[in-house]
C-alpha positions in Angstrom: -23.0 16.1 5.4 -23.6 19.9 4.6 -22.7 20.6 8.3 -19.3 18.9 8.0 -18.6 20.4 4.6 -19.9 24.1 6.0 -17.2 23.6 8.9 -14.4 22.5 6.4 -15.3 25.5 4.5 -15.0 27.8 7.5 -11.6 26.4 8.9 -9.9 26.7 5.6 -11.1 30.6 5.1 -7.8 31.9 6.9 -5.5 28.8 6.0 -2.7 28.7 3.6 -2.9 26.2 0.7 -2.9 22.8 2.7 -2.0 19.4 1.3 -3.7 16.3 3.1 -2.2 12.7 2.0 -4.4 9.3 2.2 -2.1 6.5 2.5 -4.9 3.9 1.9 -6.5 2.5 -1.5 -9.7 2.4 0.4 -10.0 5.8 1.2 -8.5 6.7 -2.3 -11.6 4.9 -3.6 -14.0 6.7 -1.4 -12.5 9.8 -2.3 -12.8 9.4 -6.1 -16.1 7.6 -5.9 -17.9 10.1 -4.0 -16.2 13.1 -5.6 -15.0 14.5 -2.3 -12.3 16.7 -3.6 -14.8 18.8 -5.5 -16.6 19.4 -2.3 -13.2 21.0 -0.6 -12.0 24.7 -0.8 -9.5 25.3 -3.6 -7.0 26.0 -0.7 -7.2 22.5 0.5 -5.8 19.5 -1.6 -6.1 15.7 -1.1 -3.5 13.8 -2.7 -2.9 9.9 -2.9 0.1 8.1 -1.2 1.6 4.8 -1.3 -1.5 3.0 0.4 -1.9 0.2 -2.3 0.3 -2.9 -1.6 0.3 -4.2 -5.0 1.6 -0.8 -6.3 4.5 -0.9 -4.0 5.7 -4.7 -4.2 9.1 -4.2 -6.2 9.6 -5.0 -9.8 12.4 -7.2 -8.8 10.1 -9.4 -6.6 7.6 -9.7 -8.9 10.5 -10.9 -11.4 12.0 -13.3 -8.7 8.7 -15.0 -8.2 8.1 -15.3 -11.7 11.6 -17.0 -12.3 10.8 -19.4 -9.3 7.7 -20.5 -10.9 9.1 -20.9 -14.5 11.8 -23.3 -12.6 8.9 -25.4 -11.2 8.6 -24.0 -7.9 4.8 -24.0 -6.9 3.3 -20.4 -6.1 0.4 -19.1 -4.2 -0.5 -15.6 -4.6 -3.1 -13.2 -4.0 -5.0 -12.4 -7.2 -4.5 -8.9 -7.4 -0.6 -9.4 -7.9 -1.4 -11.8 -11.0 -1.3 -9.1 -13.8 1.4 -6.8 -12.3 3.9 -6.3 -14.9 7.7 -7.6 -14.4 10.5 -7.2 -16.7 9.4 -9.9 -19.2 6.2 -11.1 -18.1 3.3 -11.1 -15.5 2.8 -14.3 -13.0 -0.5 -14.5 -15.0 1.8 -15.0 -18.4 4.0 -17.6 -16.4 1.0 -19.5 -15.6 -0.3 -19.6 -19.2 3.7 -21.1 -19.9 2.9 -24.2 -17.6 3.9 -22.8 -14.3 2.0 -23.8 -11.3 0.7 -20.5 -9.5 -2.3 -20.9 -7.7 -4.3 -17.7 -7.2 -5.9 -17.6 -3.5 -7.9 -15.2 -1.4 -6.2 -16.7 1.7 -2.8 -18.4 2.6 -5.0 -20.8 4.5 -6.1 -22.5 1.1 -2.5 -23.9 0.7 -1.2 -24.5 4.1 -1.2 -28.1 3.9 0.5 -28.4 0.3 4.0 -27.7 -1.0 3.8 -24.4 -2.1 6.0 -21.2 -1.9 3.5 -18.2 -0.6 4.3 -14.8 -2.4 3.3 -12.8 0.7 2.9 -9.1 0.0 1.0 -6.2 1.9 1.1 -4.2 5.1 0.5 -4.8 8.5 -3.0 -5.9 7.8 -2.2 -9.0 6.0 1.2 -9.9 7.5 -0.6 -11.8 10.6 -2.2 -14.5 8.4 1.5 -14.8 6.8 2.8 -15.0 10.4 0.4 -17.6 11.0 1.2 -19.6 7.9 5.2 -19.8 8.8 4.3 -20.8 12.3 2.7 -23.9 10.4 6.0 -24.5 8.5 5.0 -23.0 5.2 7.8 -21.5 3.0 7.3 -17.8 2.1 8.6 -15.2 -0.4 8.2 -12.0 1.7 7.6 -8.7 0.0 5.7 -7.1 3.2 6.1 -3.6 3.9 5.3 -1.4 6.9 3.6 2.1 6.8 5.3 4.2 9.0 8.9 4.4 7.7 7.4 5.0 4.3 5.4 8.3 5.5 8.4 9.2 7.5 10.3 9.1 3.9 7.5 11.0 2.3 7.7 14.1 5.0 11.0 14.3 4.3 10.6 14.0 0.1 9.8 16.9 -2.4 6.2 17.1 -1.4 5.2 19.2 1.4 2.6 17.6 3.6 0.5 18.9 6.1 -1.3 16.1 7.6 -2.6 12.2 6.9 -5.6 10.5 6.8 -4.2 7.4 8.3 -5.4 4.0 7.5 -7.9 2.2 9.4 -7.2 -1.3 8.4 -3.5 -0.9 9.3 -4.3 0.9 12.7 -6.6 -1.8 13.6 -3.3 -4.1 13.8 -1.0 -1.1 14.8 -3.2 0.8 17.2 -3.4 4.4 17.4 -0.1 5.1 19.8 2.0 4.1 16.9 1.3 7.0 14.7 2.6 9.4 17.3 6.2 8.5 15.9 5.4 10.7 12.9 4.8 14.2 14.8 2.5 15.5 12.1 -1.4 16.1 12.2 -3.3 12.7 11.3 -6.6 11.3 11.7 -7.3 7.7 11.7 -10.0 7.1 9.5 -13.0 4.6 8.4 -14.1 3.9 5.1 -17.8 5.7 4.9 -17.9 9.3 3.0 -18.9 10.8 6.1 -16.0 9.2 7.9 -13.6 10.8 5.5 -15.0 14.1 5.4 -15.1 14.1 9.5 -11.5 13.0 9.2 -10.5 15.8 7.2 -12.3 18.3 9.0 -10.4 17.1 12.2 -6.9 17.4 10.4 -8.1 21.1 9.5 -8.7 21.5 13.2 -5.2 20.0 14.3 -3.4 22.3 11.8 -5.1 25.4 12.5 -4.2 25.1 16.5 -0.8 23.4 15.3 -1.2 20.4 17.1 0.8 17.5 15.8 -1.6 14.8 17.4 -3.3 11.6 16.1 -7.0 11.7 16.4 -8.9 8.1 16.3 -11.8 8.7 14.0 -12.3 5.0 13.8 -12.9 3.8 17.4 -15.1 1.1 16.7 -12.1 -0.8 15.0 -9.3 1.0 16.4 -7.7 0.3 19.9 -4.7 2.7 21.3 -2.8 -0.7 21.5 -3.8 -2.3 18.6 -3.9 -6.0 18.2 -1.1 -7.4 20.4 -1.5 -10.9 19.8 -1.2 -10.1 15.9 1.7 -7.9 16.4 3.5 -10.4 18.7 3.0 -13.5 16.0 4.4 -10.9 13.4 7.7 -10.3 15.0 8.5 -13.9 16.1 8.2 -14.9 12.5 9.3 -11.7 10.5 12.0 -9.3 11.2 12.5 -5.7 10.2 14.7 -5.2 7.0 15.4 -2.5 4.3 13.2 -2.6 1.6 12.5 -1.6 -2.0 8.9 0.4 -3.1 8.4 0.1 -6.5 8.9 3.6 -8.1 9.9 5.0 -4.5 13.1 3.1 -3.9 14.9 1.8 -0.7 13.4 2.8 2.5 15.4 1.8 5.4 13.5 -0.9 8.0 10.2 -0.5 6.0 9.9 -4.5 5.1 9.6 -7.7 6.9 11.6 -10.5 6.0 11.2 -14.3 7.2 13.4 -15.1 10.0 14.1 -18.8 9.7 16.2 -19.5 6.7 14.7 -23.0 6.0 11.4 -21.2 5.2 12.6 -18.3 3.6 12.3 -18.7 0.0 15.0 -15.8 -0.9 17.8 -18.4 0.7 15.9 -21.8 -0.1 16.3 -20.6 -3.9 19.2 -18.4 -4.0 21.0 -19.9 -6.7 18.0 -19.4 -9.0 17.3 -16.0 -7.8 20.7 -14.6 -8.1 20.3 -15.1 -11.8 17.2 -12.4 -12.1 18.0 -9.3 -14.0 15.3 -6.8 -13.5 14.9 -3.6 -15.9 12.5 -1.2 -15.0 9.9 0.0 -17.6 10.7 3.4 -19.0 7.9 5.8 -19.0 5.9 4.6 -16.0 5.1 7.3 -13.6 3.7 5.2 -10.8 6.6 6.2 -8.5 5.7 9.7 -8.8 1.8 8.8 -8.2 2.7 7.3 -5.4 4.6 9.9 -3.8 1.6 12.5 -4.4 3.9 14.2 -7.1 1.6 13.9 -10.1 -1.9 13.0 -10.6 -2.7 9.7 -12.8 -4.2 11.7 -15.6 -0.8 13.6 -16.0 1.0 10.7 -16.5 1.8 10.5 -20.3 1.0 6.8 -20.9 -2.6 6.9 -19.0 -5.6 6.0 -21.0 -3.0 5.7 -24.1 -0.5 2.8 -23.8 -1.7 2.2 -19.8 -5.2 0.9 -19.5 -6.8 -1.8 -17.3 -6.5 -4.0 -20.1 -2.9 -3.3 -21.1 -1.4 -2.2 -17.8 2.5 -0.5 -17.7 2.5 -0.1 -13.9 0.9 -1.4 -10.9 -1.1 1.5 -10.1 -3.2 0.5 -13.0 -3.7 -3.1 -12.2 -4.9 -3.2 -8.6 -8.0 -2.1 -7.4 -6.4 0.0 -5.0 -4.3 1.8 -7.2 -4.7 5.6 -7.9 -4.7 5.1 -11.8 -7.1 2.1 -11.8 -9.4 4.3 -9.5 -9.3 7.3 -11.8 -9.5 5.1 -14.8 -12.8 3.8 -13.3 -14.7 6.8 -11.7 -12.8 9.9 -13.6 -10.6 12.6 -12.7 -8.9 12.4 -8.9 
């Protein structure tokens, strides 16, 4: 790895301050765990973006699913969303009050049962939701897609010079799709040396003024992606505007269930229209997700907000920047 680090230092020598954003919790984990930021020259800054699916799930969606559960609707949800704070409580709290909420690893565990599946995540997990819908399951969708969010970040307050692009999302989307962003990008795997070589390749693109996409994860990612998965997704789900927790509404960045009879938001509209969401004052997750704030600079970090008493989703999820920083130390 010394050769890669030396190459990065050589490339950075004549560069202005440069900001690279990773938008995958898996990459954040590797960067922090292996101290990759500390290996880089001072003018090369790595920041974490909204790559944690639990972290960007809107508080209103959490509140709505809790309300369904408290009204005797059986809910199935991934385990990492169970402790995300809603306005009044978490899904875990609702289960303690008698609500039937099944914590699952895969939606296939509840395909034949009378559950509403609380579907979250990016393109990586969406194909399984599409499969569940094809089998007739009812779904509350909070799925998000990455490219519109990254476009929004590029027009935001933070100047981003390049992206370490998520590997698992790219396995579904393919490498070609990312060209829409028109910014230097490298699709990366998850080994420390892959992340470092991805940083090296981004700096090469920036120094040559090339707004290209380089695939540094060729063993998994193809140019066309997974065509079968993409086809199934768009048969069962449609693009809609979507609220991202702490960030706001991003046009055409969400996926909604096409068939009204399987769309829990339409099925249970009478229950859901009564939900009143109030954002928690003081939580800076939104600024962390946008790369504007380091976790340790949030006034709640390690004080009111810890993994045992999380105030924001970034401290709950294993892919959240605050949780990762708490576990391994300063980003």
